[in-house]
PASEBA-1860 file (N, C-alpha, C; in nm, 3 decimals):
! residues 65
1> METELIFQ> 2.585/-1.964/-1.104/2.493/-1.951/-0.993/2.423/-1.816/-1.003 ~ 2.300/-1.815/-0.965/2.221/-1.694/-0.974/2.256/-1.600/-0.859 ~ 2.299/-1.480/-0.895/2.335/-1.384/-0.790/2.210/-1.332/-0.720 ~ 2.098/-1.333/-0.789/1.974/-1.287/-0.728/1.938/-1.372/-0.606 ~ 1.954/-1.502/-0.618/1.926/-1.592/-0.507/2.020/-1.565/-0.390 ~ 2.146/-1.541/-0.419/2.243/-1.513/-0.313/2.204/-1.386/-0.238 ~ 2.166/-1.282/-0.311/2.126/-1.158/-0.246/1.997/-1.174/-0.166 ~ 1.904/-1.253/-0.217/1.781/-1.278/-0.143/1.810/-1.351/-0.012
9> LAGISIVI> 1.895/-1.451/-0.018/1.931/-1.525/0.103/2.004/-1.436/0.202 ~ 2.092/-1.351/0.153/2.163/-1.258/0.242/2.066/-1.160/0.307 ~ 1.972/-1.108/0.230/1.873/-1.016/0.284/1.785/-1.081/0.390 ~ 1.740/-1.201/0.362/1.658/-1.274/0.459/1.738/-1.301/0.586 ~ 1.863/-1.338/0.569/1.948/-1.366/0.686/1.967/-1.243/0.772 ~ 1.989/-1.129/0.710/2.007/-1.005/0.786/1.880/-0.969/0.861 ~ 1.767/-0.977/0.794/1.639/-0.942/0.858/1.610/-1.037/0.974 ~ 1.628/-1.165/0.954/1.602/-1.263/1.060/1.697/-1.241/1.178
17> TVIYTVLK> 1.822/-1.209/1.149/1.918/-1.184/1.256/1.880/-1.062/1.339 ~ 1.837/-0.956/1.273/1.795/-0.835/1.345/1.672/-0.864/1.430 ~ 1.574/-0.930/1.373/1.452/-0.962/1.449/1.486/-1.053/1.567 ~ 1.571/-1.151/1.544/1.611/-1.244/1.651/1.680/-1.168/1.765 ~ 1.770/-1.078/1.729/1.844/-1.003/1.831/1.751/-0.913/1.911 ~ 1.660/-0.845/1.843/1.565/-0.757/1.913/1.477/-0.837/2.007 ~ 1.424/-0.948/1.961/1.338/-1.029/2.046/1.416/-1.091/2.162 ~ 1.538/-1.129/2.139/1.621/-1.188/2.245/1.651/-1.083/2.352
25> QAGRDEFA> 1.680/-0.961/2.311/1.708/-0.853/2.407/1.583/-0.813/2.484 ~ 1.467/-0.830/2.423/1.341/-0.795/2.489/1.294/-0.906/2.583 ~ 1.366/-1.015/2.586/1.329/-1.124/2.675/1.226/-1.219/2.618 ~ 1.200/-1.209/2.491/1.104/-1.296/2.423/1.178/-1.409/2.354 ~ 1.238/-1.496/2.433/1.322/-1.602/2.378/1.243/-1.699/2.292 ~ 1.119/-1.729/2.331/1.039/-1.823/2.253/1.008/-1.768/2.114 ~ 0.972/-1.639/2.108/0.943/-1.577/1.979/1.071/-1.565/1.895 ~ 1.183/-1.539/1.961/1.310/-1.529/1.889/1.344/-1.663/1.825
33> FSTLLLGI> 1.327/-1.770/1.900/1.356/-1.903/1.847/1.260/-1.938/1.734 ~ 1.133/-1.903/1.749/1.035/-1.929/1.643/1.069/-1.852/1.516 ~ 1.115/-1.729/1.532/1.155/-1.648/1.417/1.275/-1.710/1.348 ~ 1.369/-1.759/1.426/1.486/-1.825/1.370/1.447/-1.949/1.291 ~ 1.358/-2.030/1.347/1.312/-2.150/1.275/1.237/-2.114/1.147 ~ 1.155/-2.010/1.154/1.084/-1.966/1.035/1.181/-1.922/0.926 ~ 1.285/-1.851/0.964/1.387/-1.809/0.868/1.456/-1.927/0.803 ~ 1.487/-2.029/0.883/1.552/-2.148/0.830/1.460/-2.220/0.731
41> VVVLAMVI> 1.332/-2.228/0.764/1.236/-2.294/0.675/1.223/-2.218/0.543 ~ 1.218/-2.086/0.550/1.206/-2.005/0.428/1.329/-2.024/0.340 ~ 1.447/-2.020/0.401/1.570/-2.038/0.324/1.576/-2.177/0.262 ~ 1.539/-2.279/0.338/1.538/-2.414/0.282/1.439/-2.427/0.167 ~ 1.324/-2.361/0.180/1.225/-2.366/0.072/1.278/-2.300/-0.055 ~ 1.368/-2.205/-0.040/1.426/-2.141/-0.157/1.542/-2.222/-0.215 ~ 1.615/-2.292/-0.131/1.738/-2.359/-0.175/1.712/-2.501/-0.226 ~ 1.619/-2.572/-0.167/1.596/-2.713/-0.203/1.563/-2.732/-0.351
49> PKIADLFE> 1.479/-2.649/-0.413/1.456/-2.668/-0.558/1.584/-2.650/-0.641 ~ 1.671/-2.560/-0.599/1.797/-2.540/-0.672/1.888/-2.662/-0.658 ~ 1.889/-2.721/-0.539/1.969/-2.842/-0.518/1.913/-2.957/-0.600 ~ 1.780/-2.967/-0.608/1.718/-3.071/-0.690/1.754/-3.052/-0.837 ~ 1.756/-2.927/-0.884/1.798/-2.900/-1.022/1.943/-2.941/-1.045 ~ 2.027/-2.914/-0.946/2.168/-2.953/-0.956/2.182/-3.103/-0.970 ~ 2.112/-3.180/-0.887/2.120/-3.325/-0.896/2.065/-3.376/-1.029 ~ 1.960/-3.313/-1.078/1.905/-3.353/-1.207/2.005/-3.326/-1.319
57> TVRSVFRI> 2.074/-3.215/-1.312/2.176/-3.183/-1.412/2.291/-3.282/-1.407 ~ 2.337/-3.313/-1.286/2.446/-3.411/-1.271/2.402/-3.547/-1.325 ~ 2.279/-3.584/-1.295/2.229/-3.713/-1.342/2.221/-3.717/-1.495 ~ 2.178/-3.607/-1.556/2.169/-3.607/-1.702/2.307/-3.599/-1.768 ~ 2.401/-3.530/-1.705/2.535/-3.520/-1.763/2.605/-3.655/-1.762 ~ 2.594/-3.726/-1.651/2.661/-3.855/-1.639/2.571/-3.972/-1.680 ~ 2.451/-3.940/-1.726/2.354/-4.040/-1.773/2.329/-4.148/-1.669 ~ 2.302/-4.102/-1.549/2.269/-4.192/-1.439/2.117/-4.205/-1.436
65> Y> 2.066/-4.328/-1.437/1.921/-4.348/-1.440/1.870/-4.401/-1.311
END
C-alpha cells in the first residue's frame, strides 16, 4: 500500500476536522456540514481509483472475466 496516500488522507482528515470544529463552534452548522461533505467527496475521489485497481488485480489473478 502506498504510504503517501495514507498520509494524504490523514492530512485531509485533520484539516477537515479542524475546519468543521471551528465552524461548529462559530454557530455555522450549515457550513460545517458542507465542509464535512466536501471532505468525504475528496477522500472518496482519492480512494475509489485505488479500489478499482484492487478489483482489477484480483480479477486478473483469479482470471475472472
